[in-house]
Structures are given as C-alpha cells and as structure tokens.
C-alpha positions in Angstrom: -10.4 -118.1 -56.6 -7.0 -117.9 -54.9 -7.5 -117.3 -51.2 -4.9 -116.2 -48.7 -5.6 -116.7 -45.0 -3.5 -114.4 -42.8 -2.5 -116.6 -40.0 -3.4 -120.2 -39.2 -4.6 -119.7 -35.7 -7.8 -120.6 -34.0 -10.1 -118.7 -36.4 -8.2 -118.5 -39.6 -6.9 -122.0 -39.3 -10.4 -123.3 -38.7 -12.1 -121.6 -41.7 -9.0 -122.1 -43.9 -8.7 -125.7 -43.0 -12.4 -126.3 -43.9 -11.9 -124.5 -47.2 -8.8 -126.6 -48.0 -10.6 -129.8 -47.2 -13.4 -128.7 -49.6 -10.8 -128.4 -52.4 -10.5 -124.6 -52.5 -7.2 -122.9 -53.5 -6.1 -121.8 -50.0 -2.7 -120.6 -48.8 -1.8 -119.6 -45.2 0.5 -116.7 -44.4 2.2 -117.7 -41.2 5.2 -116.7 -39.1 8.1 -119.1 -38.9 7.3 -120.6 -35.5 3.7 -121.5 -36.6 5.1 -122.8 -39.9 7.4 -125.1 -38.1 4.5 -126.5 -36.0 2.3 -127.0 -39.1 5.1 -128.7 -41.0 5.7 -131.1 -38.1 2.2 -131.8 -37.1 0.0 -130.6 -39.9 -3.1 -128.5 -39.5 -5.4 -130.3 -37.1 -8.9 -129.4 -36.2 -10.8 -131.1 -33.4 -14.5 -130.3 -33.7 -18.0 -131.6 -32.9 -18.6 -131.0 -36.6 -15.9 -133.3 -37.7 -12.1 -133.5 -37.2 -9.6 -132.7 -39.8 -5.9 -133.6 -40.2 -4.3 -131.7 -43.1 -0.8 -133.0 -43.4 0.7 -130.4 -45.8 -1.2 -127.1 -46.0 0.2 -124.5 -48.4 2.3 -122.1 -46.3 4.0 -118.8 -47.2 5.9 -116.2 -45.3 5.7 -112.5 -46.0 8.8 -112.3 -48.2 7.4 -114.9 -50.5 4.1 -113.2 -51.3 3.1 -112.0 -54.7 0.1 -109.8 -55.6 -1.9 -112.7 -57.3 -4.6 -113.5 -54.7 -8.2 -112.8 -55.3 -9.3 -112.8 -51.6 -7.4 -112.1 -48.5 -9.1 -113.2 -45.2 -7.8 -111.3 -42.1 -8.5 -113.1 -38.8 -5.9 -111.7 -36.5 -6.5 -110.0 -33.1 -7.2 -106.3 -33.5 -4.0 -105.4 -31.6 -2.0 -107.3 -34.3 -3.6 -105.5 -37.2 -0.7 -103.2 -38.0 1.7 -106.1 -38.1 -0.7 -108.1 -40.2 -1.0 -105.2 -42.7 2.7 -104.9 -43.1 3.1 -108.7 -43.6 0.4 -109.0 -46.2 0.8 -105.8 -48.1 2.8 -107.3 -51.0 0.0 -109.8 -51.6 -2.6 -107.1 -52.4 -2.9 -106.6 -56.1 -5.4 -104.7 -58.3 -7.9 -107.6 -58.2 -7.6 -108.4 -54.5 -10.5 -108.1 -52.1 -9.9 -108.1 -48.3 -12.3 -109.7 -45.9 -11.5 -108.8 -42.3 -13.1 -110.9 -39.5 -11.9 -108.6 -36.6 -13.9 -107.4 -33.7 -15.3 -103.9 -33.6 -15.2 -101.3 -36.4 -11.9 -99.5 -36.1 -10.1 -101.9 -38.4 -12.3 -100.8 -41.3 -10.9 -97.3 -41.2 -7.3 -98.5 -40.9 -7.6 -101.0 -43.8 -9.5 -98.5 -46.0 -6.8 -95.8 -45.5 -4.0 -98.3 -46.4 -5.6 -100.2 -49.3 -8.6 -98.2 -50.4 -12.2 -98.5 -49.2 -13.3 -100.2 -52.4 -11.2 -103.3 -51.5 -12.6 -103.8 -48.0 -15.6 -106.0 -47.4 -17.5 -106.1 -44.1 -17.3 -109.4 -42.2 -17.7 -111.2 -38.9 -17.6 -114.8 -37.7 -19.4 -116.6 -34.9 -17.2 -119.3 -33.6 -15.5 -120.4 -30.4 -12.1 -121.9 -31.0 -8.8 -122.1 -29.2 -5.3 -123.7 -29.7 -4.3 -126.6 -27.5 -0.7 -127.1 -26.2 0.2 -129.0 -29.4 -1.1 -126.2 -31.7 -4.3 -128.1 -32.8 -7.4 -126.0 -33.3 -10.1 -127.0 -30.8 -13.7 -126.1 -31.8 -15.6 -125.6 -28.5 -19.2 -126.0 -29.8 -21.1 -126.5 -33.0 -21.4 -122.8 -34.1 -19.2 -121.9 -37.1 -20.7 -119.1 -39.2 -18.8 -116.7 -41.4 -20.9 -113.6 -42.5 -19.8 -111.1 -45.1 -21.1 -108.4 -47.4 -20.4 -105.3 -49.4 -20.3 -102.1 -47.4 -21.2 -100.2 -50.6 -22.2 -101.5 -54.0 -18.9 -100.7 -55.6 -18.2 -104.1 -57.1 -21.2 -105.7 -58.7 -21.1 -109.5 -58.6 -18.1 -109.6 -56.3 -20.1 -110.8 -53.2 -21.8 -113.5 -55.2 -18.4 -114.8 -56.4 -17.0 -114.8 -52.9 -20.1 -116.5 -51.6 -19.6 -119.3 -54.2 -16.0 -119.7 -53.1 -16.8 -119.9 -49.4 -20.0 -122.0 -49.5 -20.2 -125.8 -49.1 -17.0 -126.0 -47.1 -18.3 -127.5 -43.9 -19.2 -124.2 -42.2 -22.1 -121.8 -42.5 -21.6 -119.0 -44.9 -24.0 -115.9 -44.9 -24.0 -113.1 -47.5 -25.5 -110.2 -45.7 -27.4 -107.4 -47.5 -26.7 -105.1 -44.5 -23.3 -106.1 -43.2 -22.8 -103.0 -41.2 -25.9 -103.8 -39.2 -24.7 -107.3 -38.7 -21.3 -106.0 -37.5 -22.8 -103.5 -35.1 -25.0 -106.2 -33.6 -22.1 -108.6 -33.1 -20.1 -105.7 -31.5 -22.9 -105.0 -29.1 -23.2 -108.6 -28.1 -19.4 -109.0 -27.8 -18.9 -105.7 -25.8 -21.7 -106.7 -23.4 -20.3 -110.1 -22.8 -16.7 -108.9 -22.6 -17.4 -106.1 -20.2 -19.6 -108.1 -17.9 -17.8 -111.4 -17.6 -14.3 -109.8 -17.6 -15.3 -107.3 -14.9 -17.0 -109.9 -12.7 -14.4 -112.6 -13.6 -17.4 -115.0 -13.8 -19.7 -116.7 -16.4 -23.1 -115.4 -17.2 -24.9 -117.9 -15.0 -22.7 -116.9 -12.0 -23.5 -113.2 -12.5 -27.2 -114.0 -12.7 -27.0 -115.8 -9.3 -25.5 -112.7 -7.7 -27.7 -109.9 -6.2 -28.4 -107.4 -9.0 -26.7 -109.6 -11.6 -29.5 -109.6 -14.1 -30.0 -105.8 -13.9 -26.2 -105.4 -14.4 -26.2 -107.5 -17.5 -29.2 -105.8 -19.0 -27.9 -102.3 -18.2 -24.6 -103.0 -20.0 -26.5 -104.3 -23.0 -28.6 -101.1 -22.9 -25.6 -98.9 -23.0 -24.0 -100.8 -25.9 -27.2 -100.7 -27.8 -27.6 -97.0 -27.2 -24.2 -96.3 -28.9 -25.3 -98.4 -31.9 -28.6 -96.5 -32.0 -26.8 -93.2 -32.0 -25.1 -94.3 -35.3 -28.5 -95.4 -36.8 -27.8 -99.1 -36.2 -30.2 -99.8 -33.4 -30.4 -103.6 -32.8 -33.4 -105.5 -34.2 -36.0 -107.1 -32.0 -34.8 -110.5 -33.1 -31.3 -109.6 -31.8 -32.7 -108.5 -28.4 -34.7 -111.7 -28.2 -31.6 -113.9 -28.8 -29.3 -111.8 -26.7 -31.6 -111.5 -23.7 -32.2 -115.2 -23.7 -28.4 -115.8 -23.7 -27.9 -113.3 -20.9 -30.8 -114.7 -18.9 -29.7 -118.4 -18.7 -28.9 -119.1 -15.0 -27.2 -122.4 -16.1 -24.9 -120.7 -18.6 -21.2 -121.2 -18.3 -20.7 -118.7 -21.2 -17.8 -116.2 -20.9 -16.2 -113.8 -23.5 -13.0 -114.8 -25.1 -11.6 -111.6 -23.5 -12.3 -113.1 -20.1 -10.5 -116.3 -21.1 -7.5 -114.3 -22.3 -7.4 -112.5 -18.9 -7.6 -115.9 -17.2 -4.6 -117.0 -19.2 -2.7 -113.8 -18.5 -2.8 -112.9 -22.2 -3.2 -109.8 -24.3 -6.7 -108.4 -24.7 -8.6 -106.2 -27.2 -9.7 -103.6 -24.6 -9.2 -100.6 -26.8 -10.9 -102.1 -29.8 -13.9 -103.8 -28.2 -14.8 -101.5 -25.3 -12.6 -98.4 -25.6 -13.6 -97.6 -29.2 -17.3 -98.1 -28.4 -16.9 -95.6 -25.5 -15.2 -93.1 -27.8 -17.9 -93.3 -30.4 -20.6 -93.1 -27.8 -19.2 -90.0 -26.2 -19.0 -88.3 -29.6 -22.8 -88.8 -29.9 -23.7 -88.1 -26.3 -24.6 -91.7 -25.5 -24.5 -93.1 -22.0 -21.4 -95.1 -21.3 -21.1 -95.2 -17.5 -20.8 -98.9 -17.0 -18.7 -99.3 -20.1 -16.2 -96.8 -18.7 -16.0 -98.8 -15.5 -15.4 -102.0 -17.5 -12.7 -100.2 -19.5 -11.0 -99.0 -16.3 -10.9 -102.7 -15.2 -9.4 -103.8 -18.5 -6.8 -101.1 -18.7 -5.8 -101.7 -15.1 -5.2 -105.3 -16.0 -3.1 -104.2 -19.0 -1.1 -101.8 -16.8 -0.4 -104.5 -14.2 0.8 -106.9 -16.8 3.1 -104.2 -18.3 4.5 -103.4 -14.9 5.2 -107.1 -14.1 6.8 -107.6 -17.5 9.2 -104.7 -17.0 10.1 -106.0 -13.5 10.9 -109.5 -14.6 
C-alpha cells in the first residue's frame, strides 16, 4: 500500500516515521522549508518508546504529486485544512482513501464535499508530541495510538487492508467498529481540557487546588457531553470513568495542546474545537454557558494577536 503523509510535523512525522521504519511505502508531502530541514538533519524522533533517525525519508512537494496513492493521512491543524486540501488534491485518485486525524468534526464535511464522502474514513490519534528547535519530533509520553474506521460500510474490506498496513509499526493501531462514537468521545475530552486549562492558564492539578476547581472541570465536561448526547453519541460509562479520573488528579500537570499553543503565542483551533461544538449544541438546544465563556477567552486571545501583528 502506497501511503502519503501530508506534512512531517509532530503528529504526521511521528506516525509516518514509525511506518517508514517498519518498511512501509511512505512518502511525506512537505513544504520547502520543512524539506530543507529534513534533507539536512533527517527525520528524527525522540521517544520513550524508542528513538528514530531516518536519514533520507521520501519527500515530495505539491507540484510533484500524482494520483497513485492508496492512502492519504491528513494530520494538519484544523485551521490549515484548506491549504492542505489544495496541496494534496492532485494525489487523490479513484483508488485513494483519506484518513484525517484532525480534531473535531467539521473537517469531515469539508473533505466529503471536496473529494466525496465515500473516500473519507473517520480517524483520531492519541499522542502528545512537539517539535524541538532543531525540528526533531519529541514524544512527550508513552501514548501513541491511531484509531480509524469506516463511517459507513461503503467499501467492504478496505478497513481491514488499512489495518494491515498500519499495524506492527511501533505504535498502537485500533480499527473501530463505531468510529463516530470514538471521535465524539475524543472531542468531548479535548474540548473539556482545552476550555478549562486555556481559560485558567493552568494545569489540571492547579485548577483542582483552586476553590471550586473540581466543580468547574466537571461542569465543562457535563456541557461537552450534553452536546454529544444531543447527537446520539452520549459518552460511555468507561469514558466517564477514565476522564473523571484524569480530571480528578490533584498531582496532574496535564494541559491541552491549545494551552501550550497559547503559551507559545501560537495559532489555536478555537473555532474547530470549541466554537463548532457550541454551534452544534445551540442547534439542538444543549447548554453551552461555560463553553461560550471559554470561546470568548480564546477569541479575545486571537483578536489581541491579530492587533499586535498589524501594529508591528
């Protein structure tokens, strides 16, 4: 199976690097700046699960693409989706399947409209990675799971073939029989963590030590879960057990990647992680009071950055 990874950043580079090391036919679609870095330094992964140093990964740029890939894995930030679509469009042939690992749900509609719903799988990943100053991928803990599945049974056998291609590559691969439920549960967890740690500018443990902190965390989780329930994807008891344990750890230094992006004065997925959840909730009459406050905080941050950029 020929696999194209769109981008070789913290997420795509990690999973693509593991697949390359396992002998899979992997090519990275990268911009020129990243290509120069990878040609000079190779694709490096620093991980508790084992380091990698791939000296010459296969790289292409958009003008070099041909429609001869079996699987395209999209791992860009949601705000870069339109650019990613334009850059990868010429690689999408009749046999190509697209596996997006973006946050939220909005991207499924955008990709389906452009390429056809039958080409788009559901997917998510559980991993904490970042790029260091030299462009190496730093894996922050031992979690590295890629989950995917058919949204509808339109291509018999496709999921099994993809599972075979992704399995045994040094990370955990899960083929979900209910990928939409899996995606909703990740969205709930992510929106809860992003809203709370970004708004409080603190880790979970710090929030718990503040008066009313535990009630705040649980109330945001309840709002996010209520939106999912309105769309017939109420979280499972197992999900609540895991998530409440995570949000109840007074020693936890956990923060959302969105909070880390804010700390680094970077771009954030406010509209895709929190804003779209509010929009969907309001359409169903679900409560979103605390989510709206978190969204106000995030959009004010974006407005400030835009003002400062224009003034500089």
